[in-house]
DOGU-961953 format. One record per residue: x, y, z of N, C-alpha, C, O in turn; residue in one letter. Coordinates in steps of 0.05 Angstrom, whole numbers, plus 32768, in hexadecimal, padded with zeros to 4 digits. Layout:
% residues N
XYZXYZXYZXYZa;...
//
This chain:
% residues 68
80117FE88000800080008000801180198000800B802C7FF2x;802680198010803880308011804680357FF6804A804C7FEEx;804C801F7FE9805980227FCF804780307FBA805080407FAAx;802D802A7FBC801A80367FAA801880547FB0801880657F9Dx;8016805B7FC9801480777FD1802D80877FC8802B809D7FBEx;8044807B7FCC805D80887FC5805F808B7FA68068809F7F9Cx;805580777F98805680777F7B8044808D7F6F804B809A7F5Bx;802D80917F7B801A80A47F71801B80C07F7E800C80D27F76x;802C80C37F92802E80DD7FA0803480F47F8D802781097F90x;804780F27F7B804C81097F69803481117F58802F81287F53x;802580FD7F4F800E81037F3F7FF781107F4F7FEA81227F46x;7FF481067F677FE081117F797FE7812E7F807FD681407F7Fx;800081337F868008814E7F8C800681617F74800081787F77x;800B81567F5C800781667F447FEA816E7F407FE481857F39x;7FD8815B7F447FBC81617F417FB281757F567FA481887F50x;7FBB81727F6F7FB381857F847FBE81A17F7E7FB081B47F81x;7FD781A27F757FE381BC7F6E7FD481C97F577FD181E17F57x;7FCC81B97F437FBD81C47F2C7FA281CF7F367F9981E47F2Cx;7F9581C07F487F7B81CA7F527F7D81E47F627F6D81F67F5Fx;7F9281E67F727F9781FE7F817F9D82157F6E7F93822C7F72x;7FAD82107F5A7FB482257F467F9B822E7F377F9782467F32x;7F8A821B7F2F7F7182227F217F5F82337F337F5482477F2Ax;7F5C822B7F4C7F4B823A7F5F7F5682567F637F4782697F64x;7F7082597F657F7D82737F687F7882847F4F7F72829C7F52x;7F7B82797F387F7682877F1F7F5A82917F1D7F5582A87F15x;7F4782807F237F2A82877F217F24829E7F347F1682B17F2Dx;7F2E829C7F4D7F2982B17F617F3682CB7F587F2A82E17F5Cx;7F4E82CA7F4D7F5C82E27F447F4C82EF7F2E7F4983087F2Dx;7F4282E07F1B7F3282EA7F057F1982F77F0F7F11830D7F06x;7F0B82EA7F237EF382F67F2E7EF983107F3D7EEA83237F3Ax;7F0F83117F4B7F1783297F5A7F1D833F7F477F1583567F4Cx;7F2B833A7F317F31834E7F1E7F1883597F117F1583727F0Ex;7F0583487F0A7EEC83517EFF7EDD83627F137ED183777F0Cx;7EDD835A7F2C7ECF836A7F417EDC83857F447ECE83997F46x;7EF783867F447F0583A07F467EFF83B27F2E7EFB83CA7F32x;7EFE83A77F167EF783B77EFF7EDB83C27F007ED783D97EF9x;7EC883B27F097EAD83BB7F0C7EAA83D17F217E9B83E47F1Ex;7EB983CE7F377EB983E27F4C7EC583FC7F427EBA84117F48x;7EDA83FB7F337EE684137F277ED384217F147ED184397F14x;7EC584117F047EB1841C7EF27E9A84297F017E91843F7EF9x;7E92841D7F167E7C84287F277E8684437F337E7784567F33x;7E9E84447F3D7EA9845D7F487EAA84737F337EA4848A7F39x;7EB2846C7F1B7EB4847F7F057E98848A7EFE7E9584A27EFAx;7E8584797EFC7E6A84817EF67E5E84927F0C7E5084A67F07x;7E64848B7F257E5A849B7F3C7E6684B77F3B7E5884CA7F40x;7E8084B97F357E8D84D37F347E8184E47F1D7E7C84FC7F20x;7E7C84D77F067E6F84E67EF07E5384EF7EF77E4C85067EF0x;7E4484DE7F047E2984E67F0D7E2A84FE7F207E1A85107F1Ex;7E3C84FD7F337E3F85137F467E46852D7F387E3B85427F3Ex;7E59852B7F257E6185437F157E49854E7F057E4585667F04x;7E3A853C7EF97E2385457EE97E0D85517EFA7E0085647EF2x;7E0985467F127DF585517F247DFD856E7F2C7DEC85807F2Dx;7E1685717F337E21858B7F3B7E1E859F7F247E1585B57F28x;7E2585967F0C7E2385A87EF47E0585AE7EEF7DFF85C57EE8x;7DF4859B7EF37DD7859F7EEF7DCC85B47F037DBD85C57EFCx;7DD585B17F1C7DCC85C57F317DD685E17F2A7DC785F47F2Ex;7DEE85E37F217DF985FD7F1A7DE9860A7F027DE486217F02x;7DE385F97EEF7DD486037ED87DB7860B7EE07DAD861F7ED6x;7DAB85FC7EF27D9186037EFC7D91861E7F0B7D80862F7F07x;7DA686227F1B7DA9863B7F2A7DAD86527F167DA186687F1Ax;7DBD864E7F027DC286627EEE7DA886697EDF7DA286807EDAx;7D9886557ED87D7F86587ECA7D6B86677EDC7D5D86797ED2x;7D6986607EF57D58866D7F087D60868B7F0B7D4F869C7F0Dx;7D7A868F7F0C7D8386AB7F0E7D7C86BB7EF67D7486D37EF9x;7D7D86B07EDE7D7586BE7EC67D5786C37EC57D4E86D87EBCx;7D4886B07ECF7D2B86B37ECF7D2286C97EE37D0D86D67EDFx;7D3186CD7EF97D2A86E17F0C7D2F86FD7F017D2087107F08x;7D4287007EEF7D48871A7EE47D3587237ECF7D3787387EC4x;
//
């Protein structure tokens, strides 16, 4: 029995190493996609804030012109 375990140990360790590498790769890919989506969300949020501010300024300018 020990001879069989010793004979197949390199193959078993290779399979385990491959599974760990695959799991690491999949998690890294998921994390990268999550980070890219988060960056895109932050960019859109900043654009929305800028546009709201610009819209408020234009409304104030329009109201000021209408008062005159």
